[in-house]
VEXDREN-2710 file (C-alpha; in Angstrom, 1 decimal):
% VEXDREN-2710
k/r/px/py/pz
1/MET/-63.0/-62.7/-66.7
2/THR/-61.1/-62.3/-69.9
3/GLU/-61.1/-59.4/-72.3
4/MET/-63.5/-61.3/-74.6
5/MET/-66.1/-60.6/-72.0
6/GLY/-66.2/-56.9/-73.2
7/SER/-69.2/-55.6/-75.1
8/GLY/-67.5/-56.4/-78.5
9/ALA/-68.0/-60.1/-77.9
10/PHE/-71.8/-59.6/-77.9
11/ALA/-72.1/-56.8/-80.5
12/GLY/-71.5/-58.8/-83.7
13/ALA/-67.7/-58.6/-83.5
14/ALA/-67.4/-62.2/-84.8
15/PRO/-68.5/-63.2/-88.3
16/ALA/-71.6/-65.2/-88.8
17/GLY/-71.3/-68.9/-88.9
18/ASN/-68.4/-69.4/-86.6
19/GLY/-70.4/-70.2/-83.4
20/ALA/-70.5/-66.6/-82.1
21/ALA/-73.8/-66.1/-84.0
22/ALA/-75.4/-68.4/-81.5
23/LEU/-75.2/-65.6/-79.1
24/ALA/-78.1/-63.9/-80.9
25/PRO/-81.7/-64.3/-79.4
26/ALA/-82.6/-66.8/-82.2
27/ALA/-80.2/-69.3/-80.6
28/PHE/-82.7/-70.0/-77.9
29/ALA/-85.9/-70.2/-79.9
30/GLY/-85.6/-73.8/-80.9
31/THR/-86.0/-75.3/-77.4
32/ALA/-87.9/-74.4/-74.3
33/GLN/-85.0/-75.2/-72.0
34/GLY/-82.1/-73.7/-74.1
35/ILE/-80.7/-71.0/-71.8
36/GLY/-77.4/-70.1/-73.3
37/THR/-74.2/-71.0/-75.2
38/VAL/-70.7/-72.0/-74.5
39/LEU/-68.3/-69.0/-74.8
40/GLU/-64.9/-70.3/-73.8
41/ILE/-63.4/-73.7/-72.9
42/ALA/-60.4/-73.8/-70.6
43/GLY/-60.4/-77.3/-69.1
44/SER/-62.5/-78.1/-66.1
45/SER/-63.3/-74.4/-65.5
46/SER/-64.9/-72.7/-68.5
47/GLN/-67.4/-69.9/-69.4
48/VAL/-70.9/-69.9/-70.8
49/VAL/-73.2/-67.1/-71.7
50/LEU/-76.8/-67.2/-70.4
51/ASP/-79.7/-65.3/-72.0
52/PRO/-81.8/-63.4/-69.3
53/ARG/-84.9/-63.8/-71.4
54/ALA/-84.5/-67.6/-71.6
55/LEU/-83.9/-67.7/-67.9
56/GLU/-87.1/-65.7/-67.3
57/GLN/-89.0/-68.2/-69.4
58/VAL/-87.8/-71.3/-67.5
59/ALA/-88.2/-69.5/-64.1
60/GLY/-92.0/-70.3/-64.2
61/ASP/-91.5/-74.0/-65.0
62/SER/-93.3/-76.4/-62.7
63/ASP/-90.1/-78.4/-62.3
64/PRO/-88.2/-76.6/-59.4
65/VAL/-84.8/-77.7/-60.7
66/ILE/-85.5/-76.1/-64.2
67/ALA/-87.0/-73.0/-62.4
68/SER/-83.7/-72.5/-60.5
69/ALA/-81.6/-72.8/-63.6
70/GLY/-78.9/-70.1/-63.9
71/ALA/-78.4/-69.6/-60.2
72/VAL/-75.0/-70.0/-58.6
73/GLY/-74.7/-73.7/-57.5
74/SER/-77.2/-75.0/-60.1
75/GLN/-76.3/-77.4/-62.8
76/ILE/-76.5/-77.1/-66.6
77/LYS/-75.9/-79.6/-69.4
78/MET/-74.7/-79.5/-73.0
79/ARG/-74.7/-82.1/-75.7
80/VAL/-71.5/-83.3/-77.3
81/GLY/-72.2/-86.0/-79.8
82/GLY/-74.2/-88.7/-78.0
83/VAL/-73.1/-87.5/-74.6
84/TRP/-74.6/-85.0/-72.1
85/LEU/-72.0/-83.0/-70.2
86/VAL/-73.0/-81.7/-66.8
87/ALA/-71.5/-78.6/-65.3
88/ASN/-71.9/-76.6/-62.1
89/ILE/-72.3/-72.8/-62.1
90/ARG/-69.6/-71.2/-59.9
91/SER/-70.1/-67.5/-60.5
92/LEU/-72.2/-65.1/-62.5
93/ARG/-71.5/-61.7/-64.0
94/LEU/-73.7/-59.3/-66.1
95/VAL/-72.1/-58.2/-69.3
96/ASP/-73.5/-55.2/-71.2
97/GLY/-73.7/-55.2/-75.0
98/THR/-76.3/-54.9/-77.8
99/GLU/-78.2/-57.6/-75.9
100/PRO/-77.6/-58.0/-72.2
101/ARG/-76.1/-61.3/-71.3
102/ILE/-74.9/-63.1/-68.2
103/ALA/-71.4/-64.6/-68.2
104/ALA/-71.1/-67.7/-66.0
105/GLN/-68.0/-69.5/-64.8
106/VAL/-68.7/-73.2/-64.8
107/ASP/-67.0/-76.4/-63.5
108/PHE/-67.5/-79.6/-65.4
109/LEU/-68.6/-82.4/-63.2
110/GLY/-69.3/-85.5/-65.3
111/GLU/-71.1/-86.9/-68.3
112/GLY/-73.9/-89.2/-69.1
113/ASP/-75.2/-91.0/-72.2
114/GLU/-78.1/-89.6/-74.3
115/GLU/-81.1/-91.8/-74.8
116/ARG/-81.7/-91.7/-78.6
117/LEU/-85.6/-91.5/-78.6
118/THR/-86.1/-89.1/-75.7
119/GLY/-82.8/-87.3/-75.5
120/LYS/-82.7/-87.9/-71.7
121/LEU/-79.6/-88.4/-69.7
122/TYR/-78.6/-91.8/-68.2
123/ASN/-75.6/-93.8/-67.1
124/PHE/-74.0/-90.7/-65.4
125/ARG/-70.3/-91.0/-64.4
126/ARG/-67.9/-88.5/-62.8
127/GLY/-65.3/-86.7/-65.0
128/VAL/-65.5/-85.8/-68.7
129/THR/-63.8/-87.4/-71.7
130/ARG/-64.5/-84.7/-74.2
131/TYR/-65.3/-81.0/-74.1
132/PRO/-67.8/-78.9/-76.1
133/THR/-66.8/-76.2/-78.6
134/PRO/-67.6/-72.5/-78.2
135/GLY/-71.1/-71.9/-79.5
136/CYS/-72.5/-75.2/-78.1
137/GLN/-76.0/-74.7/-76.7
138/VAL/-76.6/-74.9/-73.0
139/PHE/-79.7/-76.4/-71.4
140/ALA/-81.2/-76.5/-67.9
141/VAL/-80.9/-79.7/-65.9
142/SER/-84.2/-81.2/-65.0
143/THR/-85.5/-83.3/-62.0
144/PRO/-85.3/-86.6/-64.1
145/ASP/-81.7/-85.7/-65.0
146/LEU/-80.9/-85.3/-61.3
147/LYS/-82.5/-88.6/-60.5
148/GLN/-80.2/-90.3/-63.0
149/ILE/-77.2/-88.4/-61.7
150/TYR/-77.8/-89.3/-58.0
151/THR/-79.0/-92.8/-58.4
152/ALA/-77.0/-95.3/-56.4
153/THR/-77.7/-98.3/-58.6
154/GLY/-75.4/-101.2/-57.8
155/ARG/-73.5/-99.4/-55.0
156/ALA/-74.0/-99.6/-51.2
157/ALA/-75.5/-96.3/-50.2
158/VAL/-77.6/-94.7/-47.4
159/GLU/-80.2/-92.1/-48.1
160/ILE/-80.0/-89.1/-45.9
161/GLY/-82.3/-86.4/-47.4
162/THR/-83.5/-84.7/-50.5
163/VAL/-81.4/-82.8/-53.1
164/TYR/-82.1/-79.0/-53.0
165/PRO/-84.2/-77.6/-54.6
166/THR/-86.1/-80.8/-55.5
167/ARG/-88.9/-82.4/-53.5
168/ASP/-88.4/-86.0/-54.3
169/VAL/-84.8/-86.6/-55.6
170/ARG/-83.1/-88.6/-52.8
171/ALA/-79.6/-87.7/-51.7
172/ALA/-77.5/-90.8/-51.0
173/LEU/-74.0/-91.3/-49.6
174/TYR/-71.9/-94.1/-51.1
175/VAL/-70.8/-95.9/-47.9
176/ASP/-67.7/-97.7/-49.2
177/ALA/-66.3/-94.6/-51.0
178/MET/-67.1/-92.3/-48.0
179/LEU/-65.6/-94.6/-45.3
180/GLY/-62.8/-95.7/-47.5
181/LYS/-61.2/-92.2/-47.5
182/HIS/-62.5/-90.7/-44.3
183/PHE/-65.2/-88.0/-43.9
184/ALA/-65.7/-84.7/-42.1
185/LEU/-69.0/-83.2/-40.9
186/LEU/-68.7/-79.4/-40.3
187/GLY/-71.1/-76.8/-39.0
188/SER/-71.5/-74.0/-36.5
189/THR/-73.2/-74.5/-33.2
190/GLY/-77.0/-74.7/-33.6
191/THR/-77.1/-75.8/-37.2
192/GLY/-78.3/-79.4/-36.4
193/LYS/-74.8/-80.9/-36.7
194/SER/-75.3/-83.5/-33.9
195/THR/-78.7/-84.6/-35.2
196/SER/-77.3/-84.9/-38.7
197/ALA/-74.4/-87.0/-37.4
198/ALA/-76.8/-89.3/-35.6
199/LEU/-78.9/-89.6/-38.8
200/ILE/-75.9/-90.7/-40.9
201/LEU/-74.7/-93.2/-38.3
202/HIS/-78.3/-94.6/-37.8
203/ARG/-78.5/-95.2/-41.6
204/ILE/-75.1/-96.8/-41.7
205/CYS/-76.1/-99.1/-38.7
206/GLU/-79.3/-100.0/-40.6
207/LEU/-77.3/-100.9/-43.7
208/ALA/-74.7/-102.9/-41.7
209/PRO/-76.2/-104.2/-38.4
210/GLN/-73.0/-106.3/-37.9
211/GLY/-70.7/-103.3/-38.4
212/HIS/-68.0/-102.0/-36.2
213/ILE/-68.2/-98.3/-35.2
214/VAL/-66.6/-96.5/-32.3
215/MET/-67.7/-93.0/-31.4
216/ILE/-66.0/-90.7/-29.0
217/ASP/-68.7/-88.5/-27.4
218/PRO/-67.2/-85.7/-25.3
219/HIS/-70.5/-84.2/-24.1
220/GLY/-72.7/-87.3/-23.4
221/GLU/-75.1/-86.3/-26.2
222/TYR/-75.3/-89.5/-28.3
223/SER/-76.1/-92.1/-25.6
224/ALA/-79.8/-91.1/-25.8
225/ALA/-79.7/-91.6/-29.6
226/PHE/-78.4/-95.2/-29.7
227/GLN/-80.1/-96.9/-26.8
228/THR/-81.7/-99.6/-29.0
229/ASN/-78.9/-100.3/-31.5
230/GLY/-75.7/-99.2/-29.7
231/ALA/-73.5/-100.2/-26.7
232/ILE/-73.1/-97.3/-24.3
233/PHE/-69.9/-96.9/-22.3
234/ASP/-69.0/-94.3/-19.7
235/VAL/-66.9/-94.1/-16.5
236/SER/-69.3/-96.5/-14.8
237/ASN/-68.7/-99.4/-17.2
238/LEU/-65.8/-98.6/-19.5
239/GLN/-63.3/-100.6/-17.4
240/MET/-60.3/-99.6/-19.6
241/PRO/-57.1/-101.1/-18.1
242/TYR/-54.3/-98.7/-17.5
243/TRP/-51.7/-101.1/-18.8
244/LEU/-53.1/-100.7/-22.3
245/MET/-51.3/-97.3/-22.4
246/ASN/-48.0/-97.1/-24.3
247/PHE/-45.0/-95.4/-22.9
248/ALA/-45.8/-91.9/-24.3
249/GLU/-49.3/-92.1/-22.8
250/HIS/-47.8/-93.2/-19.4
251/CYS/-45.6/-90.1/-19.5
252/GLU/-48.6/-87.8/-20.1
253/VAL/-50.4/-89.3/-17.1
254/PHE/-47.5/-89.9/-14.6
255/LEU/-45.0/-87.1/-15.4
256/THR/-45.5/-83.6/-14.1
257/THR/-42.3/-81.9/-15.1
258/SER/-41.0/-80.3/-18.3
259/GLY/-37.7/-79.6/-20.1
260/SER/-34.6/-81.4/-19.0
261/GLU/-36.2/-82.7/-15.8
262/ARG/-39.0/-84.4/-17.8
263/GLN/-36.4/-86.4/-19.8
264/ILE/-34.8/-87.6/-16.6
265/ASP/-38.2/-88.6/-15.2
266/ALA/-39.0/-90.3/-18.5
267/ASP/-35.8/-92.4/-18.4
268/ILE/-36.6/-93.6/-14.9
269/LEU/-40.2/-94.4/-15.8
270/ALA/-39.2/-96.3/-18.9
271/LYS/-36.7/-98.5/-17.0
272/CYS/-39.2/-99.3/-14.1
273/LEU/-42.2/-99.8/-16.4
274/LEU/-40.3/-102.3/-18.6
275/MET/-39.4/-104.3/-15.4
276/ALA/-43.0/-104.2/-14.2
277/ARG/-44.3/-105.5/-17.5
278/ALA/-41.6/-108.3/-17.5
279/LYS/-42.7/-109.3/-14.0
280/GLY/-46.4/-109.4/-15.0
281/ARG/-46.3/-111.1/-18.4
282/LEU/-48.5/-113.9/-17.0
283/GLY/-46.3/-116.7/-18.3
284/GLN/-46.9/-115.6/-21.9
285/GLU/-43.8/-116.1/-24.1
286/ILE/-42.8/-112.7/-25.6
287/GLY/-39.6/-112.8/-27.6
288/LYS/-38.5/-109.2/-27.0
289/LEU/-40.7/-107.3/-24.6
290/THR/-40.9/-103.5/-25.1
291/VAL/-42.1/-100.7/-22.9
292/ASP/-45.0/-100.1/-25.3
293/ALA/-46.3/-103.7/-25.3
294/PRO/-49.8/-104.0/-23.8
295/VAL/-48.8/-106.5/-21.1
296/PRO/-50.6/-106.4/-17.7
297/TYR/-48.7/-105.2/-14.7
298/LEU/-49.5/-104.2/-11.1
299/LEU/-49.2/-100.5/-10.2
300/SER/-47.9/-101.6/-6.9
301/ASP/-45.1/-103.4/-8.7
302/LEU/-44.3/-100.2/-10.6
303/THR/-44.1/-98.1/-7.4
304/ASN/-42.0/-100.8/-5.6
305/LEU/-39.6/-100.9/-8.5
306/ILE/-39.3/-97.1/-8.4
307/GLN/-38.7/-97.3/-4.6
308/LEU/-35.9/-99.9/-5.2
309/GLU/-34.2/-97.8/-7.8
310/MET/-34.4/-94.8/-5.6
311/GLY/-32.8/-96.8/-2.8
312/LYS/-29.7/-97.3/-5.0
313/MET/-29.0/-93.6/-5.1
314/ASP/-26.2/-92.3/-2.9
315/ARG/-27.1/-88.6/-2.7
316/ALA/-30.5/-87.3/-1.4
317/GLY/-30.7/-84.8/-4.3
318/ASP/-30.9/-87.6/-6.8
319/THR/-34.1/-89.0/-5.3
320/ALA/-36.4/-86.2/-6.3
321/PRO/-37.4/-87.6/-9.7
322/TYR/-38.3/-90.9/-8.2
323/LEU/-40.4/-89.3/-5.5
324/ARG/-42.2/-87.2/-8.1
325/ILE/-43.3/-90.2/-10.2
326/LYS/-44.1/-92.4/-7.1
327/THR/-46.2/-89.6/-5.5
328/LYS/-48.2/-89.0/-8.8
329/ILE/-48.9/-92.7/-9.2
330/GLU/-50.2/-93.0/-5.6
331/GLU/-52.3/-89.9/-6.1
332/ILE/-54.0/-91.4/-9.1
333/LYS/-54.6/-94.7/-7.4
334/ALA/-56.3/-93.0/-4.5
335/ASP/-58.5/-90.7/-6.6
336/PRO/-61.9/-92.4/-7.2
337/ARG/-62.4/-90.3/-10.4
338/TYR/-59.7/-92.5/-12.0
339/GLY/-61.3/-95.8/-10.9
340/PHE/-62.6/-96.6/-14.4
341/MET/-59.0/-96.9/-15.6
342/PHE/-56.7/-97.3/-12.6
343/SER/-58.7/-99.7/-10.4
344/GLY/-56.8/-102.7/-8.9
345/MET/-59.5/-104.9/-10.4
346/LEU/-58.2/-104.2/-13.9
347/VAL/-54.9/-106.0/-13.7
348/ALA/-56.2/-109.3/-15.1
349/ASP/-55.5/-109.9/-18.8
350/THR/-58.9/-108.6/-20.1
351/MET/-57.6/-107.2/-23.3
352/ALA/-59.5/-109.7/-25.6
353/ALA/-62.8/-109.0/-23.8
354/PHE/-62.2/-105.2/-23.9
355/LEU/-61.6/-105.3/-27.6
356/GLN/-64.7/-107.4/-28.2
357/ARG/-66.9/-105.0/-26.2
358/ILE/-65.5/-101.7/-27.6
359/PHE/-65.1/-102.8/-31.3
360/ARG/-68.4/-104.8/-31.4
361/LEU/-66.7/-108.1/-32.4
362/PRO/-69.3/-109.5/-33.0
363/GLY/-71.8/-106.7/-33.2
364/ASP/-74.9/-108.6/-32.1
365/GLY/-77.1/-106.1/-33.8
366/ARG/-75.6/-103.2/-31.9
367/PRO/-72.8/-102.2/-34.3
368/ILE/-71.9/-98.9/-32.6
369/SER/-70.1/-98.2/-29.4
370/ILE/-70.7/-94.8/-27.8
371/ILE/-67.8/-93.9/-25.6
372/ASP/-69.1/-91.1/-23.3
373/VAL/-66.0/-89.3/-21.9
374/SER/-67.9/-86.4/-20.4
375/GLY/-67.3/-88.0/-16.9
376/VAL/-63.6/-88.5/-17.4
377/PRO/-61.3/-86.1/-15.5
378/SER/-60.2/-83.4/-17.8
379/GLU/-56.6/-84.0/-17.0
380/ILE/-56.6/-87.4/-18.7
381/THR/-59.5/-87.1/-21.3
382/SER/-57.0/-86.7/-24.1
383/VAL/-55.1/-89.8/-23.0
384/VAL/-58.3/-91.9/-22.8
385/VAL/-59.2/-90.8/-26.4
386/ALA/-55.6/-91.5/-27.5
387/VAL/-55.6/-95.0/-26.0
388/LEU/-59.0/-95.8/-27.7
389/SER/-57.9/-94.4/-31.0
390/ARG/-54.6/-96.2/-30.9
391/MET/-56.2/-99.5/-30.0
392/VAL/-58.3/-99.2/-33.1
393/PHE/-55.3/-98.5/-35.3
394/ASP/-53.0/-101.0/-33.7
395/PHE/-55.7/-103.7/-33.9
396/ALA/-56.0/-103.1/-37.6
397/ILE/-52.2/-103.3/-38.1
398/TRP/-51.7/-106.5/-36.1
399/SER/-54.7/-108.3/-37.6
400/ARG/-53.6/-107.8/-41.2
401/THR/-53.2/-111.5/-41.7
402/GLU/-56.7/-112.2/-40.3
403/PRO/-60.1/-111.9/-42.1
404/GLN/-60.5/-108.1/-42.2
405/ARG/-62.9/-106.3/-39.9
406/PRO/-62.9/-102.6/-40.9
407/ILE/-63.6/-100.2/-38.1
408/LEU/-65.1/-96.6/-38.3
409/LEU/-63.8/-94.2/-35.6
410/VAL/-66.0/-91.2/-35.2
411/CYS/-64.6/-88.2/-33.2
412/GLU/-67.0/-85.5/-32.1
413/GLU/-65.4/-82.1/-31.3
414/ALA/-62.4/-83.2/-33.3
415/HIS/-60.7/-79.8/-33.0
416/ARG/-60.2/-80.6/-29.2
417/TYR/-58.1/-83.6/-30.0
418/ILE/-56.3/-82.6/-33.3
419/PRO/-55.7/-78.9/-32.6
420/ARG/-53.9/-76.7/-35.0
421/ASP/-51.4/-75.7/-32.3
422/ASP/-50.8/-79.2/-31.1
423/ASP/-47.8/-79.6/-28.8
424/GLY/-47.2/-83.2/-29.8
425/SER/-49.8/-84.9/-27.6
426/SER/-50.5/-88.6/-28.0
427/VAL/-54.0/-88.1/-29.2
428/GLY/-53.0/-85.6/-31.9
429/ARG/-50.3/-87.9/-33.2
430/ILE/-52.5/-91.0/-33.4
431/LEU/-55.5/-89.3/-35.0
432/SER/-53.2/-87.5/-37.5
433/ARG/-51.6/-90.9/-38.4
434/ILE/-55.1/-92.5/-38.8
435/ALA/-56.0/-89.6/-41.2
436/LYS/-52.9/-90.3/-43.3
437/GLU/-52.6/-94.1/-43.1
438/GLY/-55.8/-95.5/-41.7
439/ARG/-57.5/-96.4/-45.0
440/LYS/-54.5/-98.8/-45.8
441/TYR/-55.4/-100.9/-42.8
442/GLY/-59.2/-100.7/-42.9
443/VAL/-59.6/-97.9/-40.4
444/SER/-62.0/-95.1/-41.3
445/LEU/-62.0/-91.7/-39.5
446/GLY/-65.1/-89.5/-39.2
447/LEU/-64.4/-86.0/-37.9
448/ILE/-67.2/-83.8/-36.5
449/THR/-66.3/-80.2/-35.6
450/GLN/-67.7/-76.7/-35.4
451/ARG/-64.3/-75.1/-35.9
452/PRO/-62.5/-76.6/-39.0
453/SER/-59.9/-73.8/-38.9
454/ASP/-58.7/-75.1/-35.5
455/LEU/-58.0/-78.5/-36.8
456/ALA/-54.4/-79.5/-37.4
457/GLU/-53.2/-78.5/-40.8
458/GLY/-53.7/-81.1/-43.5
459/VAL/-56.1/-83.3/-41.5
460/LEU/-59.2/-81.9/-43.3
461/SER/-57.6/-82.4/-46.7
462/GLN/-57.2/-86.1/-45.9
463/CYS/-61.0/-86.4/-45.7
464/GLY/-62.3/-87.7/-49.0
465/THR/-65.9/-86.6/-48.3
466/ILE/-66.8/-83.2/-46.7
467/LEU/-70.3/-82.4/-45.4
468/SER/-70.4/-78.7/-44.6
469/MET/-73.4/-77.2/-42.8
470/ARG/-73.7/-73.5/-42.1
471/LEU/-70.4/-71.9/-41.1
472/ASN/-70.6/-68.3/-39.8
473/ASN/-66.9/-67.7/-39.3
474/ASP/-64.9/-66.4/-42.3
475/ARG/-61.8/-68.3/-41.2
476/ASP/-63.7/-71.6/-41.1
477/GLN/-65.2/-70.9/-44.5
478/ALA/-61.7/-70.3/-45.9
479/PHE/-60.4/-73.6/-44.6
480/VAL/-63.4/-75.5/-46.1
481/ARG/-62.9/-73.6/-49.4
482/ALA/-59.3/-74.8/-49.5
483/ALA/-60.3/-78.4/-48.8
484/MET/-63.1/-78.6/-51.3
485/PRO/-62.5/-79.8/-54.9
486/GLU/-62.8/-77.4/-57.8
487/GLY/-66.2/-78.6/-58.8
488/ALA/-67.8/-77.7/-55.5
489/ARG/-66.6/-74.0/-55.5
490/GLY/-70.0/-72.8/-56.8
491/PHE/-71.6/-74.0/-53.6
492/LEU/-69.2/-72.2/-51.2
493/ASP/-70.9/-68.9/-51.3
494/SER/-74.1/-70.5/-50.1
495/ILE/-72.5/-72.1/-46.9
496/PRO/-73.1/-69.0/-44.7
497/ALA/-76.7/-68.9/-45.9
498/LEU/-77.7/-72.6/-45.4
499/ARG/-80.7/-73.2/-43.3
500/ASN/-80.6/-75.5/-40.3
501/ARG/-80.3/-79.2/-41.2
502/GLU/-79.0/-78.4/-44.7
503/CYS/-75.5/-79.0/-46.0
504/ILE/-73.2/-79.1/-49.0
505/ILE/-71.7/-82.5/-49.7
506/CYS/-68.7/-83.0/-52.0
507/GLY/-66.1/-85.7/-52.5
508/GLU/-66.0/-89.4/-52.9
509/GLY/-69.2/-90.1/-51.1
510/VAL/-71.4/-88.5/-53.7
511/SER/-71.6/-88.5/-57.5
512/ILE/-71.2/-84.7/-57.8
513/PRO/-71.3/-81.9/-55.2
514/ILE/-74.9/-81.4/-53.9
515/ARG/-76.9/-79.3/-51.5
516/VAL/-79.0/-81.6/-49.2
517/SER/-81.9/-81.1/-46.9
518/PHE/-81.5/-83.8/-44.2
519/ASP/-84.4/-86.1/-43.3
520/GLY/-86.1/-85.7/-40.0
521/LEU/-85.2/-88.1/-37.2
522/ASP/-87.5/-89.7/-34.7
523/GLU/-87.3/-88.2/-31.2
524/ALA/-86.0/-91.4/-29.7
525/LYS/-83.1/-91.4/-32.1
526/ARG/-81.9/-87.8/-31.6
527/PRO/-78.9/-86.9/-29.4
528/ALA/-79.6/-84.9/-26.2
529/SER/-78.2/-81.7/-27.6
530/ASP/-81.3/-79.4/-27.8
531/ASP/-80.6/-75.8/-26.8
532/PRO/-82.3/-74.5/-23.7
533/LEU/-85.4/-72.3/-24.3
534/PHE/-84.7/-69.4/-21.9
535/SER/-88.0/-67.7/-22.4
536/ASP/-89.8/-70.9/-21.3
537/LEU/-87.5/-72.3/-18.7
538/TRP/-87.2/-68.9/-16.8
539/ARG/-91.0/-69.0/-16.3
540/GLN/-90.6/-72.2/-14.2
541/THR/-90.2/-71.9/-10.5
542/GLY/-90.2/-74.1/-7.4
543/GLY/-87.9/-76.9/-6.1
544/GLU/-84.7/-74.8/-6.3
545/GLU/-83.4/-75.9/-2.9
546/GLU/-83.7/-79.6/-4.0
547/ILE/-82.0/-78.8/-7.3
548/ILE/-79.1/-77.2/-5.6
549/SER/-78.8/-80.0/-3.0
550/ARG/-78.8/-82.8/-5.6
551/THR/-76.3/-80.9/-7.7
552/ILE/-73.9/-80.3/-4.8
553/ARG/-74.1/-84.0/-3.9
554/ARG/-73.1/-85.0/-7.4
555/TRP/-70.5/-82.2/-7.6
556/ARG/-68.7/-83.4/-4.5
557/ALA/-68.9/-87.0/-5.4
558/GLN/-67.6/-86.2/-8.9
559/GLY/-70.2/-88.5/-10.4
560/ARG/-73.2/-88.0/-12.7
END
C-alpha cells in the first residue's frame, strides 16, 4: 500500500470538493448499494476504499451476490459516463482514521453499457477503455449483473455449474476459445477432478456429437463414464501397429544402452530400419523414404537385416551391438504383454483404419476415444502415449490442405508424460510441441493433473484456460499463481479452501475469472474413481480364498 493509505488520507487532509470529501459517511447515503469510493487509479490494478457500515447494510440483502460484496474475490462496479466498469477485489486492509475504512486492491476486468431507464449493466465485454477518477462511487455487483456478465449469447458454450455464491447464475465455458488455446484442469487428489473432467467432456460431446476427442486414460477410470457415447480402447482391441513409431520411439523401445554405446546402437538400428521400410513399402511410390516414415515392415525383416549386417563384421567384438538389438526385438516379439502393438498380425497397412477408429472420423455419435493404457507394460507406456500424441499432431500437419477436422487431445495425469525433469523423452517432446504449436494446426490440448508444479516449465503458461480445484501443496499453488492472469489474483487465496467439486476458472474460456460449483453427474456417466470406504469395506468378510486365486491368475497372465 502507498503512504496515502495513512490516517491522514481519511482525516480531512484533502480540501472539500476535490473528490476526497466522498470518503465521508454522507457519500454512501444516496444509494442502498453504494459501498465505497475510488481512492487511487494505477492502470489495471487500483485501490478503492470501502465503508464498513455500508458493507454491514448490504450484508443482509436477499441477493447473495450483493450480500457477499466486499469480500476477497467478489466483484464491484463503478459508473464512468454511460459505462459500468467491473473490477475484482484482490486484497483487503483495514486503515485506521477518524472513520475506520477498508482499503481494497482491485483488478479491472471489463465494462458494460448502462441501460438508461434502469441503470442496469448489459453488453459486457472484457477489458476497459476508460478508467474512473478518484472519488468515483463504488457499488456492489448484483445477481442480474452477473447474469449479463456470464451470458454466452451468440457463442458456442457448455454450461458446467453455477457461479459462486449465486444459486441460479449459470457458469459456461466458451468452447471455441477454450479449445483454441488449450486448457488445464488442476486439483489435488480427492477434490472431484476426474468427475469434473468427465462432466466437461460429456457437455462438449453433447454440443458436438460429431466431434473428435482422444483421451489418454492411465488408470482405466473413464471407460465406465463413456460407455454410451465413446469408443473404448485398451490392450485387447487397440491394435496399434509398431511400424507407426518414428525412429526416436524405436530407439526408446529397442535400445538398452546409454552414452557412446547407445549412439553406436542407434546408427545400426537406423540403417537396418530404413532398409526394412524400403523392403515393405507395399508397392507405394515414395520419392524419398525416411527412417521416420510410417511405412509397414516385418519385424522378421528387421532382425534378418541386423543379422546380415552383423555377418559382415570381421571381429567378434564388433558384433555386440547387433546382438543387443536383435535379442531385445526377439524378447518383445515373444512377450504376450506386447501383443497389442508387436503382433505379427499388425504388419498389414492398417494406418487409415487405425486413424479412423482412434480419431473418430467419422464420429458416428461417439465423438470421444478413451485410450485405456493401464494394461500397457510400464516400460513402453510413455512410448504408446508418444505415438498416439504424435499421430494426432502429424495428422493435423499433413492434412492442412484438406477440410479441417480439429482434434482435442486430453491427457490425464499429465505430469507423468511432461515432467519438469524430463530427460528428452519422445512423449515429453511431442506434448510440449503440441502445447506450443498445436493451435496453429487445429490440435487442442487438455491437461489434467494433481501436481502442476511437476509439469515441464512453460507448459502450463501455454494453456489459455485454467480450471483450478483445491490445491493443498504450496508449491503447486505458486505455479498456478504464476500462470494465472492479473485479474484472477483475488481468487488465488481461496484455492486451498475450495470445497470438493468447486473450482476457479480464468482465461479465454470465460468472460471474467469465476468461482464455480460444478453440476452433479449421473452415476452412469461418472468415472470409476471413487475412493474406497475403509470403515465399510473392512467389515465385509468371506470369499478371500477365491479373491486371491482369481487375482493370482490375472497377475500371472498379466491381463485384466
